[in-house]
Each structure stands twice: as structure tokens, then as C-alpha cells.
C-alpha positions in Angstrom: 24.7 7.3 -15.0 26.9 4.3 -15.3 27.5 1.6 -12.7 31.1 2.6 -12.5 30.3 6.1 -11.3 27.7 4.8 -8.8 30.3 2.3 -7.4 32.7 5.2 -7.0 30.3 7.3 -5.0 29.3 4.3 -2.9 26.6 4.7 -0.3 25.8 8.2 -1.5 24.1 6.7 -4.5 22.1 4.1 -2.6 18.7 5.8 -2.8 19.2 6.4 -6.6 20.2 2.8 -7.1 17.2 1.5 -5.2 14.9 3.9 -7.1 16.4 2.7 -10.4 16.0 -0.9 -9.4 12.4 -0.3 -8.3 11.7 1.4 -11.7 13.2 -1.6 -13.6 11.1 -4.1 -11.6 8.0 -2.0 -12.0 8.5 -1.8 -15.7 8.9 -5.6 -16.0 5.9 -6.3 -13.8 3.8 -3.8 -15.8 4.9 -5.5 -19.0 4.1 -9.0 -17.6 0.7 -7.9 -16.4 -0.1 -6.5 -19.9 1.2 -9.6 -21.7 -0.8 -11.9 -19.4 -4.0 -9.7 -19.4 -3.8 -9.2 -15.7 -6.7 -6.9 -14.7 -4.8 -5.2 -11.9 -2.4 -2.4 -11.5 0.9 -3.5 -9.9 0.5 -0.8 -7.2 -2.7 -2.5 -6.0 -1.0 -5.8 -5.2 -0.2 -5.2 -1.6 -3.6 -3.9 -0.7 -5.3 -6.8 -2.5 -3.1 -9.3 -0.9 -3.5 -7.8 2.6 -7.3 -7.8 2.3 -7.3 -11.4 1.1 -5.2 -12.4 4.1 -6.9 -10.3 6.8 -10.4 -9.6 5.5 -12.2 -6.3 5.8 -9.8 -3.8 7.4 -9.9 -0.1 8.3 -7.8 2.1 6.0 -5.6 3.0 8.9 -5.0 -0.7 9.7 -3.9 -1.4 6.2 -1.6 1.6 6.2 0.0 0.4 9.5 0.1 -3.2 8.4 1.9 -2.4 5.2 4.1 0.4 6.7 2.9 3.0 4.2 1.1 6.3 4.6 -2.7 6.7 5.0 -2.9 8.9 1.9 -1.1 6.2 -0.2 -3.8 3.7 0.9 -6.6 6.2 0.1 -5.2 6.7 -3.4 -4.8 3.0 -4.2 -8.2 2.2 -2.6 -10.0 4.8 -4.8 -8.5 3.2 -7.9 -9.5 -0.3 -6.7 -13.0 0.9 -5.9 -13.4 2.4 -9.3 -12.2 -0.9 -10.8 -14.8 -2.8 -8.7 -12.2 -4.9 -6.8 -12.8 -3.2 -3.4 -15.8 -1.8 -1.5 -15.7 0.8 1.2 -18.0 1.1 4.1 -18.2 2.6 7.6 -17.0 0.6 10.6 -19.9 -0.7 12.6 -18.3 0.4 15.9 -16.7 3.7 14.9 -18.5 5.5 12.1 -15.5 7.7 11.4 -13.4 4.7 10.2 -13.6 3.6 6.7 -13.2 -0.2 6.1 -12.1 -1.7 2.9 -13.2 -5.2 1.8 -12.6 -7.2 -1.4 -15.6 -7.5 -3.6 -16.5 -10.8 -5.4 -14.6 -9.3 -8.4 -11.5 -8.7 -6.2 -11.6 -12.2 -4.8 -11.9 -13.6 -8.3 -9.0 -11.5 -9.5 -6.9 -12.6 -6.5 -7.7 -16.3 -7.2 -6.9 -16.0 -10.9 -3.5 -14.4 -10.2 -2.1 -17.1 -8.0 0.0 -18.6 -10.9 1.3 -15.2 -11.9 2.4 -14.4 -8.3 3.8 -17.8 -7.8 6.0 -17.3 -10.9 7.1 -13.8 -9.7 7.9 -15.2 -6.2 10.0 -17.9 -7.7 11.8 -15.4 -10.0 12.6 -13.2 -7.0 13.8 -16.1 -4.9 16.1 -17.2 -7.8 17.6 -13.7 -7.9 18.0 -13.7 -4.1 19.9 -17.0 -4.3 22.1 -15.8 -7.0 23.1 -12.6 -5.3 22.2 -13.2 -1.6 20.9 -9.7 -1.0 17.5 -10.3 0.5 19.0 -10.3 4.0 20.8 -7.0 3.1 17.6 -5.4 2.1 15.8 -6.6 5.2 18.7 -5.3 7.2 18.3 -1.9 5.5 14.6 -1.8 6.2 15.1 -2.8 9.8 17.9 -0.3 10.4 16.0 2.6 8.8 12.9 1.7 10.7 14.8 1.9 13.9 16.4 5.2 13.1 15.7 7.1 9.9 18.3 8.5 7.6 17.5 12.1 8.7 18.4 11.3 12.4 21.4 9.3 11.3 22.5 12.2 9.2 22.4 14.6 12.1 24.4 12.2 14.2 27.3 12.7 11.8 26.7 16.2 10.4 29.3 18.7 11.3 28.0 22.3 10.9 
């Protein structure tokens, strides 16, 4: 689908355009990680960074902190455990809770990737300055968090 068509349909193509943008960014990040021999899957980034910032955290706390589903954190954590970057153990106070923590390997990977992430951060900041959309995306996230698309749809749907 061309950009001309997507412009024509306007907001109806928003989710497709965001998905396409996400796919393009993911492809570039995957390529960079491979070129730079980064021992990390891009989908692990947020969990790794969260654990580095907050220390050992229950799976539910990570899901809440990142605004993603519990099953998504379980999936990523299993991959990270298999890679040796994360360990899982039962919470000392509530044995039902599973807590994730970085291993020494995970901490080492995090430390070695600072220059890569700094470069990515600067690249994203450059794009944001060029097109001034970061506030727009933040606005979208805030608006859809306050009231989801489904609810907004029914506010305007005439049966």
C-alpha cells in the first residue's frame, strides 16, 4: 500500500501505519544487533532495562510497570532465562509470586550495551527533532490509555 492511499484514508489507516513503522524499526534494530554482535533479542530490551533500573521484581510488577500483559512478560522472561540473562525465584513473602532478577550475565550484557543504546537514543531524538512527533505519540498513548479505541468507537457507532 502506498503512502498516497494511506493519506487518503487518514485515521482509518493509523494502526496499519504504526504497525508498519514498528516493523521497520524492529528490522533495523535486529540488523544493528546482528552487525554489532549484540547478545540480546530486541524484544528483551524493556525487561532487561526495567530489571537494571528497579532490581528483582515480580512478573506482575514488571507487566504493570511496562504496561504490557503478564503473558508477554512470561514469554520474554522464559527466553531470557534460557539465555542465562535472568533468573527466576519465588518471592520470600508470597510464594505464589515469581520474581525475576538479572544474572551476572544479564548485568554484563546490560553494561556492554550502553554505547549501542546511547546511539539508538540519539538517533530517535534526531528523528523526533526532525518531525516533532514524539509529543503526538505520547498524546496517542495517553488518550488511548484514558479511553480505549473500542469504547471510543461505540461512542460514535450508529447501528
